[in-house]
The first five atom37 places (N, CA, C, CB, O) and aatype in JSON, in Angstrom:
{
  "aatype": [7, 11, 16, 15, 11, 6, 9, 0, 19, 0, 10, 7, 10, 15, 19, 11, 15, 0, 6, 15, 18, 1, 16, 1, 9, 12, 3, 11, 10, 3, 10, 8, 3, 16, 0, 15, 10, 19, 1, 18, 0, 19, 1, 5, 7, 10, 9, 6, 14],
  "atom_mask": [
    [1, 1, 1, 0, 1],
    [1, 1, 1, 1, 1],
    [1, 1, 1, 1, 1],
    [1, 1, 1, 1, 1],
    [1, 1, 1, 1, 1],
    [1, 1, 1, 1, 1],
    [1, 1, 1, 1, 1],
    [1, 1, 1, 1, 1],
    [1, 1, 1, 1, 1],
    [1, 1, 1, 1, 1],
    [1, 1, 1, 1, 1],
    [1, 1, 1, 0, 1],
    [1, 1, 1, 1, 1],
    [1, 1, 1, 1, 1],
    [1, 1, 1, 1, 1],
    [1, 1, 1, 1, 1],
    [1, 1, 1, 1, 1],
    [1, 1, 1, 1, 1],
    [1, 1, 1, 1, 1],
    [1, 1, 1, 1, 1],
    [1, 1, 1, 1, 1],
    [1, 1, 1, 1, 1],
    [1, 1, 1, 1, 1],
    [1, 1, 1, 1, 1],
    [1, 1, 1, 1, 1],
    [1, 1, 1, 1, 1],
    [1, 1, 1, 1, 1],
    [1, 1, 1, 1, 1],
    [1, 1, 1, 1, 1],
    [1, 1, 1, 1, 1],
    [1, 1, 1, 1, 1],
    [1, 1, 1, 1, 1],
    [1, 1, 1, 1, 1],
    [1, 1, 1, 1, 1],
    [1, 1, 1, 1, 1],
    [1, 1, 1, 1, 1],
    [1, 1, 1, 1, 1],
    [1, 1, 1, 1, 1],
    [1, 1, 1, 1, 1],
    [1, 1, 1, 1, 1],
    [1, 1, 1, 1, 1],
    [1, 1, 1, 1, 1],
    [1, 1, 1, 1, 1],
    [1, 1, 1, 1, 1],
    [1, 1, 1, 0, 1],
    [1, 1, 1, 1, 1],
    [1, 1, 1, 1, 1],
    [1, 1, 1, 1, 1],
    [1, 1, 1, 1, 1]
  ],
  "atom_positions": [
    [[125.76, 116.78, 155.19], [124.91, 115.77, 155.78], [125.53, 114.4, 155.65], [0.0, 0.0, 0.0], [126.58, 114.19, 155.04]],
    [[124.84, 113.5, 156.25], [125.25, 112.11, 156.2], [124.31, 111.29, 155.37], [125.34, 111.53, 157.58], [123.15, 111.67, 155.21]],
    [[124.76, 110.18, 154.84], [123.94, 109.28, 154.1], [123.06, 108.47, 155.09], [124.82, 108.36, 153.22], [123.34, 108.41, 156.29]],
    [[122.01, 107.85, 154.54], [121.21, 106.97, 155.37], [122.05, 105.86, 155.98], [120.07, 106.38, 154.57], [121.85, 105.47, 157.13]],
    [[122.98, 105.35, 155.21], [123.82, 104.23, 155.73], [124.68, 104.71, 156.87], [124.72, 103.64, 154.62], [124.84, 104.01, 157.87]],
    [[125.27, 105.92, 156.74], [126.11, 106.5, 157.83], [125.31, 106.7, 159.07], [126.73, 107.83, 157.42], [125.77, 106.39, 160.17]],
    [[124.08, 107.21, 158.93], [123.23, 107.45, 160.1], [122.84, 106.12, 160.78], [121.96, 108.23, 159.69], [122.84, 105.98, 162.0]],
    [[122.51, 105.14, 159.91], [122.1, 103.83, 160.44], [123.24, 103.19, 161.22], [121.65, 102.88, 159.28], [123.01, 102.64, 162.3]],
    [[124.46, 103.25, 160.73], [125.63, 102.68, 161.42], [125.82, 103.42, 162.74], [126.92, 102.77, 160.53], [126.0, 102.79, 163.78]],
    [[125.79, 104.71, 162.7], [126.03, 105.48, 163.97], [125.0, 105.18, 165.0], [126.05, 106.99, 163.71], [125.32, 105.19, 166.19]],
    [[123.75, 104.89, 164.61], [122.71, 104.6, 165.56], [122.48, 103.12, 165.8], [121.46, 105.22, 165.12], [121.63, 102.75, 166.6]],
    [[123.24, 102.28, 165.11], [123.05, 100.81, 165.28], [121.73, 100.3, 164.72], [0.0, 0.0, 0.0], [121.13, 99.38, 165.26]],
    [[121.29, 100.95, 163.59], [120.01, 100.55, 162.99], [120.3, 99.99, 161.58], [119.0, 101.78, 162.93], [121.41, 100.09, 161.05]],
    [[119.27, 99.42, 161.01], [119.32, 99.09, 159.61], [119.04, 100.36, 158.83], [118.32, 97.96, 159.24], [118.43, 101.3, 159.35]],
    [[119.5, 100.37, 157.57], [119.24, 101.53, 156.71], [117.73, 101.75, 156.6], [119.87, 101.33, 155.3], [117.27, 102.89, 156.69]],
    [[116.99, 100.73, 156.41], [115.56, 100.83, 156.24], [114.91, 101.5, 157.5], [114.96, 99.42, 155.98], [114.03, 102.35, 157.38]],
    [[115.36, 101.08, 158.68], [114.83, 101.65, 159.93], [115.17, 103.16, 160.0], [115.42, 100.89, 161.18], [114.29, 103.96, 160.33]],
    [[116.39, 103.56, 159.71], [116.82, 104.93, 159.73], [115.99, 105.78, 158.8], [118.27, 105.03, 159.37], [115.56, 106.88, 159.15]],
    [[115.75, 105.25, 157.6], [114.93, 105.95, 156.57], [113.46, 106.08, 157.08], [114.99, 105.15, 155.17], [112.81, 107.11, 156.92]],
    [[112.98, 104.99, 157.68], [111.59, 105.0, 158.17], [111.42, 106.04, 159.32], [111.18, 103.56, 158.66], [110.43, 106.78, 159.36]],
    [[112.39, 106.07, 160.25], [112.32, 107.06, 161.36], [112.32, 108.45, 160.8], [113.49, 106.9, 162.35], [111.53, 109.29, 161.22]],
    [[113.22, 108.73, 159.82], [113.28, 110.07, 159.22], [111.95, 110.42, 158.59], [114.4, 110.15, 158.19], [111.46, 111.53, 158.78]],
    [[111.38, 109.54, 157.86], [110.08, 109.8, 157.17], [109.0, 110.06, 158.21], [109.67, 108.58, 156.26], [108.19, 110.97, 158.02]],
    [[108.95, 109.3, 159.32], [107.94, 109.5, 160.36], [108.13, 110.91, 161.02], [108.05, 108.36, 161.45], [107.15, 111.61, 161.27]],
    [[109.35, 111.27, 161.28], [109.63, 112.57, 161.88], [109.16, 113.68, 160.99], [111.1, 112.72, 162.17], [108.53, 114.63, 161.44]],
    [[109.48, 113.55, 159.64], [109.09, 114.54, 158.73], [107.58, 114.64, 158.62], [109.7, 114.27, 157.41], [107.04, 115.74, 158.49]],
    [[106.86, 113.5, 158.69], [105.4, 113.53, 158.63], [104.88, 114.25, 159.84], [104.81, 112.1, 158.55], [103.96, 115.06, 159.7]],
    [[105.39, 114.02, 161.0], [104.9, 114.64, 162.23], [105.14, 116.12, 162.25], [105.54, 114.02, 163.42], [104.36, 116.88, 162.81]],
    [[106.24, 116.53, 161.64], [106.6, 117.97, 161.6], [106.04, 118.65, 160.36], [108.14, 118.15, 161.63], [106.25, 119.84, 160.17]],
    [[105.31, 117.91, 159.51], [104.76, 118.42, 158.26], [105.82, 119.01, 157.34], [103.71, 119.46, 158.54], [105.64, 120.08, 156.76]],
    [[106.92, 118.3, 157.23], [108.03, 118.69, 156.38], [108.0, 117.77, 155.16], [109.39, 118.59, 157.15], [107.75, 116.57, 155.26]],
    [[108.26, 118.38, 154.0], [108.08, 117.63, 152.71], [109.34, 117.2, 152.03], [107.33, 118.44, 151.75], [109.27, 116.47, 151.04]],
    [[110.45, 117.62, 152.49], [111.72, 117.2, 151.87], [112.88, 117.28, 152.87], [112.03, 118.06, 150.64], [112.79, 117.96, 153.89]],
    [[113.94, 116.6, 152.57], [115.09, 116.54, 153.48], [115.67, 117.94, 153.78], [116.18, 115.65, 152.88], [116.09, 118.23, 154.9]],
    [[115.69, 118.79, 152.77], [116.21, 120.16, 153.01], [115.41, 120.89, 154.06], [116.2, 120.97, 151.72], [116.0, 121.59, 154.88]],
    [[114.12, 120.76, 154.07], [113.27, 121.38, 155.11], [113.62, 120.78, 156.48], [111.75, 121.16, 154.78], [113.7, 121.49, 157.49]],
    [[113.83, 119.46, 156.51], [114.2, 118.84, 157.75], [115.5, 119.35, 158.31], [114.3, 117.39, 157.58], [115.62, 119.57, 159.52]],
    [[116.47, 119.56, 157.43], [117.81, 120.11, 157.84], [117.64, 121.51, 158.35], [118.82, 120.1, 156.65], [118.17, 121.86, 159.4]],
    [[116.9, 122.35, 157.59], [116.62, 123.73, 158.07], [115.98, 123.73, 159.43], [115.72, 124.48, 157.08], [116.4, 124.5, 160.3]],
    [[115.0, 122.91, 159.66], [114.34, 122.74, 160.96], [115.34, 122.42, 162.06], [113.29, 121.62, 160.89], [115.35, 123.04, 163.13]],
    [[116.17, 121.44, 161.76], [117.16, 120.98, 162.77], [118.13, 122.09, 163.1], [117.95, 119.73, 162.27], [118.53, 122.23, 164.25]],
    [[118.54, 122.91, 162.11], [119.47, 124.02, 162.36], [118.75, 125.05, 163.24], [119.98, 124.68, 161.0], [119.32, 125.51, 164.23]],
    [[117.52, 125.41, 162.89], [116.79, 126.44, 163.65], [116.58, 125.98, 165.07], [115.43, 126.75, 163.0], [116.58, 126.82, 165.97]],
    [[116.4, 124.72, 165.32], [116.17, 124.18, 166.66], [117.46, 124.01, 167.42], [115.44, 122.86, 166.58], [117.43, 123.71, 168.61]],
    [[118.62, 124.19, 166.77], [119.87, 124.02, 167.46], [120.3, 122.6, 167.57], [0.0, 0.0, 0.0], [121.19, 122.31, 168.37]],
    [[119.71, 121.67, 166.8], [120.06, 120.28, 166.9], [121.33, 119.93, 166.11], [118.91, 119.46, 166.42], [122.03, 118.97, 166.43]],
    [[121.59, 120.74, 165.08], [122.79, 120.59, 164.24], [123.29, 121.94, 163.92], [122.52, 119.79, 162.94], [122.56, 122.93, 163.98]],
    [[124.57, 121.99, 163.56], [125.19, 123.28, 163.09], [125.23, 123.28, 161.57], [126.66, 123.48, 163.69], [125.39, 122.23, 160.95]],
    [[125.09, 124.45, 160.98], [125.1, 124.53, 159.55], [126.47, 124.18, 158.94], [124.7, 125.9, 159.13], [126.63, 124.21, 157.72]]
  ]
}
């Protein structure tokens, strides 16, 4: 995985914004930790393991 800073740089966001977006996505998907988010993304074909 990538750090929040790496994600923010890649998307042209502040670190705080990247973290906030991740938190909001996790809330909407009812995911409680980053590992669950990664598993979800793999199952959906958004990222490769």
